C-alpha positions as CSV (number, residue, x, y, z in Angstrom):
1,M,-9.2,10.6,-12.6
2,M,-7.3,7.2,-11.9
3,P,-4.1,8.3,-13.1
4,Q,-3.8,11.7,-11.0
5,R,-4.7,8.4,-8.0
6,L,-1.6,6.5,-8.8
7,W,0.6,9.4,-8.9
8,L,-0.6,11.1,-5.9
9,G,-0.3,7.3,-4.3
10,L,3.7,6.9,-5.3
11,A,4.3,10.0,-4.8
12,V,3.5,9.4,-1.1
13,V,4.9,6.4,-1.2
14,Y,7.9,7.8,-2.8
15,A,8.7,10.8,0.0
16,C,7.5,7.9,3.0
17,T,10.6,5.7,2.2
18,A,12.5,9.1,1.4
19,V,11.2,9.8,5.2
20,V,12.6,6.5,6.6
21,Q,16.4,6.6,5.0
22,L,16.3,9.9,6.3
23,Y,16.2,8.7,9.6
24,L,18.4,6.0,8.6
25,L,21.1,8.7,7.9
26,A,20.4,10.7,11.1
27,S,20.8,7.2,13.5
28,T,23.9,5.9,11.5
29,G,25.6,8.6,9.2
30,A,25.4,6.0,6.0
31,V,26.3,8.0,2.9
32,W,23.6,5.6,0.9
33,A,20.8,6.8,2.8
34,G,21.7,10.2,1.8
35,T,21.7,8.9,-1.3
36,L,18.5,7.1,-1.3
37,T,17.0,10.1,0.6
38,A,17.3,12.8,-2.3
39,A,16.7,10.3,-5.0
40,G,13.4,9.6,-2.6
41,F,12.6,13.4,-2.4
42,A,13.5,13.7,-5.9
43,A,10.9,10.8,-7.2
44,A,8.2,12.3,-4.7
45,L,8.7,16.0,-6.6
46,L,8.4,14.3,-10.1
47,C,5.0,12.2,-8.8
48,L,3.7,15.1,-7.8
49,L,3.9,17.0,-10.7
50,A,2.9,14.6,-13.0
51,T,0.0,14.2,-10.8
52,W,-0.7,18.2,-11.2
53,K,-0.3,18.0,-15.5
54,S,-2.9,15.0,-14.9
55,S,-5.5,17.2,-13.0
56,K,-5.1,20.0,-15.4
57,R,-5.1,17.9,-18.1
58,E,-8.3,15.9,-17.5
59,R,-10.2,19.3,-16.9
60,G,-9.1,20.5,-19.6
61,D,-10.7,16.9,-21.5
62,T,-14.4,17.5,-19.7
63,G,-13.7,21.1,-21.1
64,E,-13.7,19.9,-24.5
65,I,-16.7,17.8,-24.2
66,D,-18.9,20.4,-22.5
67,S,-18.4,22.6,-24.4
68,H,-19.5,20.1,-28.1
69,R,-23.3,19.6,-25.7
70,P,-25.6,22.2,-27.9
């Protein structure tokens, strides 16, 4: 459960950072802000993917433990 929460927390942090960079892009037109926005959203997406994989793995692990009970 802990790795899943960590990945989800990182996804939220990256998404919030990307929104701030998006605001800077819209208000100043700086190209670097657009690059960081894209990188932030990509990192958030990858963290969400890791969250999904972590939860899937945990569900699979608990199923094996339950199946070994007499």
